[in-house]
MIMARGU-921380 format. One record per atom (N, C-alpha, C): residue number from 1; x, y, z. Coordinates in pm, 1 decimal, always signed. Layout:
BEGIN
{resi=NUM | east=X | north=Y | up=Z}
...
This chain:
BEGIN
{resi=1 | east=+1894.5 | north=+18623.6 | up=+8329.3}
{resi=1 | east=+1763.7 | north=+18629.1 | up=+8268.2}
{resi=1 | east=+1676.9 | north=+18726.3 | up=+8347.7}
{resi=2 | east=+1618.2 | north=+18822.3 | up=+8281.6}
{resi=2 | east=+1532.9 | north=+18920.7 | up=+8346.1}
{resi=2 | east=+1387.9 | north=+18889.3 | up=+8318.9}
{resi=3 | east=+1309.8 | north=+18887.9 | up=+8425.7}
{resi=3 | east=+1166.6 | north=+18865.1 | up=+8412.7}
{resi=3 | east=+1096.5 | north=+18996.4 | up=+8441.0}
{resi=4 | east=+1008.7 | north=+19036.6 | up=+8351.8}
{resi=4 | east=+932.0 | north=+19158.3 | up=+8376.7}
{resi=4 | east=+784.5 | north=+19126.4 | up=+8369.1}
{resi=5 | east=+707.9 | north=+19205.1 | up=+8441.3}
{resi=5 | east=+563.6 | north=+19187.4 | up=+8441.4}
{resi=5 | east=+503.8 | north=+19278.2 | up=+8335.6}
{resi=6 | east=+400.8 | north=+19230.0 | up=+8272.1}
{resi=6 | east=+337.3 | north=+19306.8 | up=+8165.4}
{resi=6 | east=+282.7 | north=+19437.8 | up=+8218.2}
{resi=7 | east=+221.1 | north=+19435.5 | up=+8336.8}
{resi=7 | east=+159.1 | north=+19554.2 | up=+8393.1}
{resi=7 | east=+236.3 | north=+19605.1 | up=+8514.2}
{resi=8 | east=+368.9 | north=+19611.3 | up=+8506.3}
{resi=8 | east=+449.9 | north=+19657.0 | up=+8618.4}
{resi=8 | east=+426.0 | north=+19804.8 | up=+8641.7}
{resi=9 | east=+364.7 | north=+19836.1 | up=+8754.7}
{resi=9 | east=+340.4 | north=+19976.3 | up=+8789.1}
{resi=9 | east=+431.2 | north=+20021.1 | up=+8902.4}
{resi=10 | east=+516.7 | north=+19931.5 | up=+8950.3}
{resi=10 | east=+600.9 | north=+19964.4 | up=+9064.6}
{resi=10 | east=+723.9 | north=+20043.9 | up=+9024.2}
{resi=11 | east=+765.9 | north=+20030.0 | up=+8899.5}
{resi=11 | east=+888.6 | north=+20095.8 | up=+8856.6}
{resi=11 | east=+1012.9 | north=+20015.5 | up=+8891.0}
{resi=12 | east=+994.5 | north=+19900.8 | up=+8954.5}
{resi=12 | east=+1109.5 | north=+19821.1 | up=+8995.3}
{resi=12 | east=+1186.5 | north=+19764.8 | up=+8877.0}
{resi=13 | east=+1118.6 | north=+19742.1 | up=+8766.4}
{resi=13 | east=+1188.2 | north=+19689.8 | up=+8649.4}
{resi=13 | east=+1288.2 | north=+19790.0 | up=+8592.5}
{resi=14 | east=+1269.9 | north=+19917.4 | up=+8625.0}
{resi=14 | east=+1360.1 | north=+20020.7 | up=+8574.0}
{resi=14 | east=+1487.1 | north=+20034.2 | up=+8657.2}
{resi=15 | east=+1492.8 | north=+19969.3 | up=+8772.5}
{resi=15 | east=+1609.7 | north=+19980.7 | up=+8858.9}
{resi=15 | east=+1722.7 | north=+19890.7 | up=+8809.9}
{resi=16 | east=+1840.3 | north=+19942.7 | up=+8815.8}
{resi=16 | east=+1959.1 | north=+19866.6 | up=+8777.8}
{resi=16 | east=+2027.5 | north=+19821.5 | up=+8905.7}
{resi=17 | east=+2029.1 | north=+19691.2 | up=+8935.9}
{resi=17 | east=+2088.9 | north=+19643.4 | up=+9060.7}
{resi=17 | east=+2236.2 | north=+19679.4 | up=+9075.0}
{resi=18 | east=+2302.9 | north=+19699.1 | up=+8963.1}
{resi=18 | east=+2445.1 | north=+19731.7 | up=+8968.2}
{resi=18 | east=+2468.8 | north=+19873.7 | up=+9018.3}
{resi=19 | east=+2372.7 | north=+19962.1 | up=+8998.0}
{resi=19 | east=+2393.2 | north=+20102.1 | up=+9037.4}
{resi=19 | east=+2297.6 | north=+20148.8 | up=+9147.0}
{resi=20 | east=+2203.3 | north=+20066.8 | up=+9183.3}
{resi=20 | east=+2106.3 | north=+20103.7 | up=+9286.1}
{resi=20 | east=+2143.8 | north=+20035.7 | up=+9416.5}
{resi=21 | east=+2165.4 | north=+20114.8 | up=+9523.5}
{resi=21 | east=+2201.0 | north=+20051.3 | up=+9650.5}
{resi=21 | east=+2084.2 | north=+19968.3 | up=+9704.8}
{resi=22 | east=+2118.6 | north=+19858.4 | up=+9769.0}
{resi=22 | east=+2016.4 | north=+19772.0 | up=+9828.0}
{resi=22 | east=+1950.6 | north=+19844.3 | up=+9944.7}
{resi=23 | east=+1819.8 | north=+19828.8 | up=+9956.0}
{resi=23 | east=+1745.6 | north=+19891.3 | up=+10064.6}
{resi=23 | east=+1653.0 | north=+19788.7 | up=+10126.7}
{resi=24 | east=+1619.3 | north=+19813.1 | up=+10249.2}
{resi=24 | east=+1523.0 | north=+19729.0 | up=+10319.6}
{resi=24 | east=+1385.3 | north=+19753.7 | up=+10257.8}
{resi=25 | east=+1315.2 | north=+19647.8 | up=+10221.0}
{resi=25 | east=+1185.9 | north=+19660.4 | up=+10153.3}
{resi=25 | east=+1068.5 | north=+19654.0 | up=+10250.6}
{resi=26 | east=+1096.1 | north=+19666.2 | up=+10380.0}
{resi=26 | east=+989.7 | north=+19655.7 | up=+10479.7}
{resi=26 | east=+878.2 | north=+19756.2 | up=+10455.1}
{resi=27 | east=+912.8 | north=+19881.3 | up=+10434.9}
{resi=27 | east=+810.9 | north=+19984.2 | up=+10415.0}
{resi=27 | east=+735.4 | north=+19963.6 | up=+10284.0}
{resi=28 | east=+805.5 | north=+19921.6 | up=+10180.7}
{resi=28 | east=+742.5 | north=+19893.0 | up=+10052.0}
{resi=28 | east=+638.1 | north=+19783.1 | up=+10068.8}
{resi=29 | east=+676.2 | north=+19675.1 | up=+10137.0}
{resi=29 | east=+583.1 | north=+19564.5 | up=+10160.1}
{resi=29 | east=+465.8 | north=+19607.7 | up=+10247.6}
{resi=30 | east=+492.4 | north=+19694.5 | up=+10344.2}
{resi=30 | east=+385.9 | north=+19743.6 | up=+10431.7}
{resi=30 | east=+284.4 | north=+19825.5 | up=+10353.1}
{resi=31 | east=+332.2 | north=+19907.5 | up=+10261.5}
{resi=31 | east=+242.2 | north=+19986.9 | up=+10176.6}
{resi=31 | east=+154.9 | north=+19895.5 | up=+10091.8}
{resi=32 | east=+214.3 | north=+19795.8 | up=+10030.6}
{resi=32 | east=+138.8 | north=+19701.9 | up=+9947.7}
{resi=32 | east=+33.6 | north=+19629.8 | up=+10031.9}
{resi=33 | east=+71.1 | north=+19585.5 | up=+10151.2}
{resi=33 | east=-23.5 | north=+19515.0 | up=+10238.6}
{resi=33 | east=-138.4 | north=+19606.9 | up=+10279.0}
{resi=34 | east=-107.7 | north=+19732.7 | up=+10310.8}
{resi=34 | east=-212.1 | north=+19828.3 | up=+10348.7}
{resi=34 | east=-305.3 | north=+19855.7 | up=+10231.4}
{resi=35 | east=-249.0 | north=+19870.0 | up=+10111.7}
{resi=35 | east=-330.5 | north=+19891.3 | up=+9991.9}
{resi=35 | east=-425.0 | north=+19774.5 | up=+9970.5}
{resi=36 | east=-373.9 | north=+19652.8 | up=+9988.6}
{resi=36 | east=-457.5 | north=+19534.3 | up=+9971.3}
{resi=36 | east=-570.0 | north=+19530.4 | up=+10074.7}
{resi=37 | east=-540.5 | north=+19569.8 | up=+10198.3}
{resi=37 | east=-643.0 | north=+19573.2 | up=+10302.6}
{resi=37 | east=-750.3 | north=+19677.1 | up=+10271.2}
{resi=38 | east=-708.9 | north=+19791.4 | up=+10218.5}
{resi=38 | east=-805.7 | north=+19894.9 | up=+10180.5}
{resi=38 | east=-898.6 | north=+19841.3 | up=+10072.2}
{resi=39 | east=-843.2 | north=+19775.6 | up=+9972.7}
{resi=39 | east=-925.6 | north=+19718.4 | up=+9865.2}
{resi=39 | east=-1021.9 | north=+19613.1 | up=+9918.8}
{resi=40 | east=-974.0 | north=+19529.0 | up=+10010.4}
{resi=40 | east=-1061.0 | north=+19427.5 | up=+10070.7}
{resi=40 | east=-1172.4 | north=+19493.2 | up=+10151.6}
{resi=41 | east=-1138.7 | north=+19599.8 | up=+10224.3}
{resi=41 | east=-1238.8 | north=+19670.0 | up=+10305.4}
{resi=41 | east=-1344.0 | north=+19735.7 | up=+10216.3}
{resi=42 | east=-1301.9 | north=+19791.3 | up=+10103.5}
{resi=42 | east=-1398.3 | north=+19851.5 | up=+10010.1}
{resi=42 | east=-1494.8 | north=+19746.0 | up=+9957.1}
{resi=43 | east=-1441.4 | north=+19628.6 | up=+9923.0}
{resi=43 | east=-1526.3 | north=+19519.9 | up=+9873.8}
{resi=43 | east=-1622.9 | north=+19473.5 | up=+9982.2}
{resi=44 | east=-1575.9 | north=+19462.6 | up=+10105.8}
{resi=44 | east=-1660.7 | north=+19420.5 | up=+10216.8}
{resi=44 | east=-1769.7 | north=+19523.7 | up=+10243.9}
{resi=45 | east=-1734.7 | north=+19651.2 | up=+10237.8}
{resi=45 | east=-1833.5 | north=+19756.7 | up=+10259.7}
{resi=45 | east=-1941.6 | north=+19752.9 | up=+10152.2}
{resi=46 | east=-1901.4 | north=+19735.1 | up=+10027.2}
{resi=46 | east=-1999.2 | north=+19725.0 | up=+9919.1}
{resi=46 | east=-2089.4 | north=+19603.8 | up=+9940.7}
{resi=47 | east=-2032.1 | north=+19491.9 | up=+9980.1}
{resi=47 | east=-2111.8 | north=+19371.5 | up=+10004.7}
{resi=47 | east=-2209.0 | north=+19393.0 | up=+10120.6}
{resi=48 | east=-2164.8 | north=+19463.5 | up=+10223.6}
{resi=48 | east=-2252.0 | north=+19490.8 | up=+10338.4}
{resi=48 | east=-2367.5 | north=+19580.9 | up=+10297.9}
{resi=49 | east=-2339.2 | north=+19682.3 | up=+10217.0}
{resi=49 | east=-2445.6 | north=+19771.1 | up=+10169.6}
{resi=49 | east=-2541.6 | north=+19693.4 | up=+10079.6}
{resi=50 | east=-2489.1 | north=+19611.8 | up=+9991.4}
{resi=50 | east=-2574.6 | north=+19529.5 | up=+9903.9}
{resi=50 | east=-2665.6 | north=+19438.4 | up=+9987.1}
{resi=51 | east=-2610.4 | north=+19378.5 | up=+10092.6}
{resi=51 | east=-2689.7 | north=+19290.5 | up=+10178.2}
{resi=51 | east=-2797.2 | north=+19369.3 | up=+10252.2}
{resi=52 | east=-2761.6 | north=+19488.9 | up=+10297.4}
{resi=52 | east=-2859.6 | north=+19573.1 | up=+10366.5}
{resi=52 | east=-2974.5 | north=+19608.7 | up=+10272.9}
{resi=53 | east=-2941.3 | north=+19645.5 | up=+10150.3}
{resi=53 | east=-3045.6 | north=+19679.3 | up=+10052.4}
{resi=53 | east=-3131.8 | north=+19557.2 | up=+10022.0}
{resi=54 | east=-3069.0 | north=+19441.7 | up=+10006.4}
{resi=54 | east=-3143.6 | north=+19318.8 | up=+9977.2}
{resi=54 | east=-3237.3 | north=+19282.6 | up=+10092.2}
{resi=55 | east=-3199.2 | north=+19322.5 | up=+10212.2}
{resi=55 | east=-3282.6 | north=+19294.9 | up=+10330.3}
{resi=55 | east=-3391.2 | north=+19399.8 | up=+10350.0}
{resi=56 | east=-3391.4 | north=+19501.3 | up=+10264.3}
{resi=56 | east=-3495.4 | north=+19602.2 | up=+10272.1}
{resi=56 | east=-3458.2 | north=+19729.3 | up=+10346.3}
{resi=57 | east=-3332.6 | north=+19742.0 | up=+10387.9}
{resi=57 | east=-3291.4 | north=+19864.8 | up=+10455.3}
{resi=57 | east=-3293.2 | north=+19981.6 | up=+10358.3}
{resi=58 | east=-3334.8 | north=+20096.5 | up=+10406.6}
{resi=58 | east=-3345.3 | north=+20216.4 | up=+10322.5}
{resi=58 | east=-3208.9 | north=+20284.3 | up=+10310.9}
{resi=59 | east=-3200.0 | north=+20373.7 | up=+10212.9}
{resi=59 | east=-3078.4 | north=+20453.1 | up=+10196.5}
{resi=59 | east=-3059.7 | north=+20545.3 | up=+10316.2}
{resi=60 | east=-3167.3 | north=+20582.4 | up=+10383.4}
{resi=60 | east=-3157.8 | north=+20664.4 | up=+10504.2}
{resi=60 | east=-3084.6 | north=+20588.2 | up=+10614.6}
{resi=61 | east=-3122.2 | north=+20461.0 | up=+10633.1}
{resi=61 | east=-3057.6 | north=+20377.4 | up=+10734.5}
{resi=61 | east=-2911.7 | north=+20352.6 | up=+10698.7}
{resi=62 | east=-2887.5 | north=+20321.0 | up=+10574.0}
{resi=62 | east=-2749.3 | north=+20294.1 | up=+10529.2}
{resi=62 | east=-2664.7 | north=+20419.8 | up=+10543.6}
{resi=63 | east=-2719.7 | north=+20533.7 | up=+10501.9}
{resi=63 | east=-2647.0 | north=+20659.6 | up=+10517.4}
{resi=63 | east=-2614.2 | north=+20688.5 | up=+10662.8}
{resi=64 | east=-2710.8 | north=+20663.0 | up=+10752.3}
{resi=64 | east=-2687.0 | north=+20685.5 | up=+10895.1}
{resi=64 | east=-2573.4 | north=+20596.3 | up=+10946.2}
{resi=65 | east=-2571.1 | north=+20470.5 | up=+10901.6}
{resi=65 | east=-2465.1 | north=+20378.7 | up=+10942.7}
{resi=65 | east=-2328.0 | north=+20425.3 | up=+10893.9}
{resi=66 | east=-2326.7 | north=+20491.1 | up=+10778.9}
{resi=66 | east=-2201.4 | north=+20538.9 | up=+10720.2}
{resi=66 | east=-2164.1 | north=+20679.4 | up=+10766.7}
{resi=67 | east=-2260.0 | north=+20747.0 | up=+10831.9}
{resi=67 | east=-2234.2 | north=+20883.6 | up=+10876.0}
{resi=67 | east=-2244.0 | north=+20984.3 | up=+10763.1}
{resi=68 | east=-2323.6 | north=+20950.5 | up=+10660.7}
{resi=68 | east=-2341.9 | north=+21039.2 | up=+10546.2}
{resi=68 | east=-2491.5 | north=+21046.8 | up=+10515.3}
{resi=69 | east=-2528.5 | north=+21135.3 | up=+10424.6}
{resi=69 | east=-2669.9 | north=+21148.2 | up=+10388.0}
{resi=69 | east=-2714.3 | north=+21029.1 | up=+10303.8}
{resi=70 | east=-2847.2 | north=+21011.2 | up=+10296.1}
{resi=70 | east=-2899.6 | north=+20902.2 | up=+10212.5}
{resi=70 | east=-2862.4 | north=+20924.5 | up=+10066.5}
{resi=71 | east=-2858.6 | north=+21051.6 | up=+10025.0}
{resi=71 | east=-2821.8 | north=+21080.7 | up=+9886.2}
{resi=71 | east=-2676.1 | north=+21043.3 | up=+9858.8}
{resi=72 | east=-2589.3 | north=+21076.3 | up=+9953.2}
{resi=72 | east=-2447.3 | north=+21042.6 | up=+9936.8}
{resi=72 | east=-2427.4 | north=+20891.1 | up=+9937.1}
{resi=73 | east=-2503.2 | north=+20821.7 | up=+10021.6}
{resi=73 | east=-2493.3 | north=+20675.1 | up=+10025.7}
{resi=73 | east=-2535.8 | north=+20615.3 | up=+9892.6}
{resi=74 | east=-2647.3 | north=+20665.7 | up=+9838.9}
{resi=74 | east=-2694.8 | north=+20613.4 | up=+9710.2}
{resi=74 | east=-2595.6 | north=+20644.2 | up=+9598.3}
{resi=75 | east=-2541.3 | north=+20765.5 | up=+9598.0}
{resi=75 | east=-2446.4 | north=+20801.4 | up=+9492.3}
{resi=75 | east=-2323.1 | north=+20713.3 | up=+9497.5}
{resi=76 | east=-2279.4 | north=+20682.0 | up=+9619.1}
{resi=76 | east=-2156.8 | north=+20601.8 | up=+9631.7}
{resi=76 | east=-2180.5 | north=+20454.0 | up=+9608.4}
{resi=77 | east=-2294.1 | north=+20401.7 | up=+9658.1}
{resi=77 | east=-2314.4 | north=+20256.9 | up=+9657.7}
{resi=77 | east=-2431.3 | north=+20209.1 | up=+9574.4}
{resi=78 | east=-2522.8 | north=+20297.5 | up=+9538.7}
{resi=78 | east=-2643.5 | north=+20255.3 | up=+9471.9}
{resi=78 | east=-2627.7 | north=+20229.4 | up=+9324.3}
{resi=79 | east=-2536.2 | north=+20295.9 | up=+9265.5}
{resi=79 | east=-2513.1 | north=+20277.5 | up=+9121.4}
{resi=79 | east=-2404.3 | north=+20173.7 | up=+9104.8}
{resi=80 | east=-2443.2 | north=+20059.5 | up=+9054.4}
{resi=80 | east=-2347.6 | north=+19949.3 | up=+9038.9}
{resi=80 | east=-2241.5 | north=+19986.6 | up=+8936.6}
{resi=81 | east=-2120.6 | north=+19950.6 | up=+8969.4}
{resi=81 | east=-2008.9 | north=+19975.7 | up=+8878.2}
{resi=81 | east=-2013.9 | north=+19878.2 | up=+8762.5}
{resi=82 | east=-1972.1 | north=+19925.5 | up=+8645.5}
{resi=82 | east=-1972.5 | north=+19839.2 | up=+8526.5}
{resi=82 | east=-1859.3 | north=+19739.7 | up=+8533.1}
């Protein structure tokens, strides 16, 4: 019985175990873990910027903390994603 995921983006469902040699999945798992950490860090950064704005910090201060201009900070974080 083969189980496939509706949104499989890994390409693993296309592999045929009978013709594909087994490989160590350590690096594959490491990539997935790193990707997940990046996504978590992006969410945390957005939350930190939102909290700073709610506390009254200016885009100048936020930009300085990020090492970018106030305009770049606003463009990246000021416009809420839909």
